N, C-alpha and C positions, 0 to 999 in steps of 0.2 A: 744234688741226690737226687735218684729215679720217683717220684710221687705213685709211680704206679704198672702193673703188670704189663700196659701195652706199652709204659715210656721203656721199659726194661727189653721188651720185642724191640721195637724201636733203636734202642740203641746197640742191642746186639746186632742187630741187621748191621748197622751203619758201622760198626767198628771191624766190621768184615768187608766194607767195601762193598755191601747187598744193595742194588734197588727192589724195591718191591716186586718186580715182574721177575727177576733173579731168587731170591727167596721161594716166591710163590712155585716157579719150577721145580726147584730144590725138594720143595716140602709137599709138594702135589696138594697145596690151600690155595684157592684162589686169591688172585693180588686182593680184590674188593673184600672179601673177609680177614685178610691178616691187616688191612687199612683201617679195619670198624677195631680190628683188636688194639691196632696202635693207638685208637686216639679214644680208646677207654669204651665204645660202642658194643663190645661184643666181648669175654674171656674165652670162647674157645672151648672144647671137649678136651679130655686128658689124652686122646687117641690124638687131634690136632696139636697138643702139646709136645709128645711124643714125635712128633714127624719137624716141628719145628729144633728140638733139639739135634737131629739127626742131621736135618741141612746145616745147625750152625757149628753143628761140632763139638756141642756141651751135653751133662746130663741135665735130667729133670732137675736137683737139688740146684746146681748151677743155675739154671733157667729160674726160679723162684728164688734164690738169693736176695735178701734184704727186703723183701716183701714185706716182712712181717716185723722191720724196724721201726718202732714208735716215732722215727722223726719223719716217717713216709706218710703217716697219719694226717699230716696238717696239708690242706687245699683253701687256697684262695680263689673263689671266681667272681672277675671284676665285673660293674656294670656294665663295663663295656664288652666285655666277653659274648661272644654268642651263645645263647642257650638252645638245649635240646628242646624241641617244643611237640606237642603232643595236641595234635587237635581233632577235639570228640567230634566238634560240628562246626557251621558256620556261625554259632553263637557261642560256643566256648571253647575254650585254649588253653591246655597247661606249660606253664617253664619248670622245667627241671631246673633247683634251683645250687645245682653242686655240679662241677666234672669227674669223671670217671664213676657215677653213679653205680653201672655195676659191681665196683667191688667196696660199696659203701653196705654196713650194715642198715641205714636209715634211708628214708627215701622222700627230700624235701621238695615241696614242690609249691607252685602260688598258680592258682587256676582263678581266669579272670572269664565272668559270665556274663555277657550282652543280655539287654531284658526280657524277657519271653524264653530266654536259653536255660538250656539242662546241658551235664555231663553224660555221660553214655551210661549205662546201669552197668555196673562193676560188682565183681566178685570175687574176692580173694582167695587164698587158701584158710582154713579157720585160724590158723595161729597169726594169724597177719593184722596188728592195730594198728588204729587210724587215730590221727587228732586233726582237728579241722580248726584254725580261727579265724572269724571272719576281718577282716581288715577294713573292707568297707561294703557296704550294702544289705539289704535283705537277702538270705537263701531259705528255702526249705530244704532240709535233710532226711531224705528217707530212707530208712534200713529198716528192712525187712519189710514188716506191716507197720512200723512205726513213721510218724513222720515230725519232725522237730524244726518250728520256725526259730530263723537265727537272727539276728541283726548286729550291726558294726559293734566288735569288743565280744561279744558272744563264742562259745570254744563245745565241741562235743567231740567228746573218745568214745570209741567202739572195736569191735571184731570185726574188721571187715571180711570176715569169712561172709557175713551178712549180704545179700545181694544189697547196693546201697548205688544214691544218686544225688545230685546235689544240682538244685534249681533254683535263677532267679528269683523270686518272689516280689521284687521292688519296681522304683519306676526307672533307679538307674543302673548301670553295670554294677558287678559284685566281683570285689578278690579275697579271695579266701586261700588261705596259707594252708596245706597240709603236711602231714610225715605218717610217714606206712612205716612201721618198725615189725618185722625184719620186712628187708626188702622184697616185693610180689612182682616178678613180672610175667 
């Protein structure tokens, strides 16, 4: 069974014995973009979906067929699987904890911050909520004008439409589990 849109594209391409390069030429979508779509790194636009359909000889409804099946909602990411990583700077790294995150409603991640480090200042759309749980260490969460000191086991929930940043305020590395809803990139 297909787990997501990218896998659907890949399966349709392989069913037609097409390489990424051949599908790229037929759809006028770059091979690198198609590759990112197949790997769930991006979903593309309606226009790109229409070009894919034309190149594959299918309708949009055929392209989207089965994607809303509840059996496709289960994904497992193993510890050994490579993680998508966002490097805030040399002292703060964010690992995405699921696969195909662009098709998900929530965005779970693990932020690891070295002593003296901090994430980049972030601000999402006003309707995006964020939950953070400190797995280890001490951090200072700056949300708008408010500052909150948190230690292992503490959590915070806020509207991430406000400018926010997490800073390691301790002597050891800090790990913070964060979940944003809905996904906002």
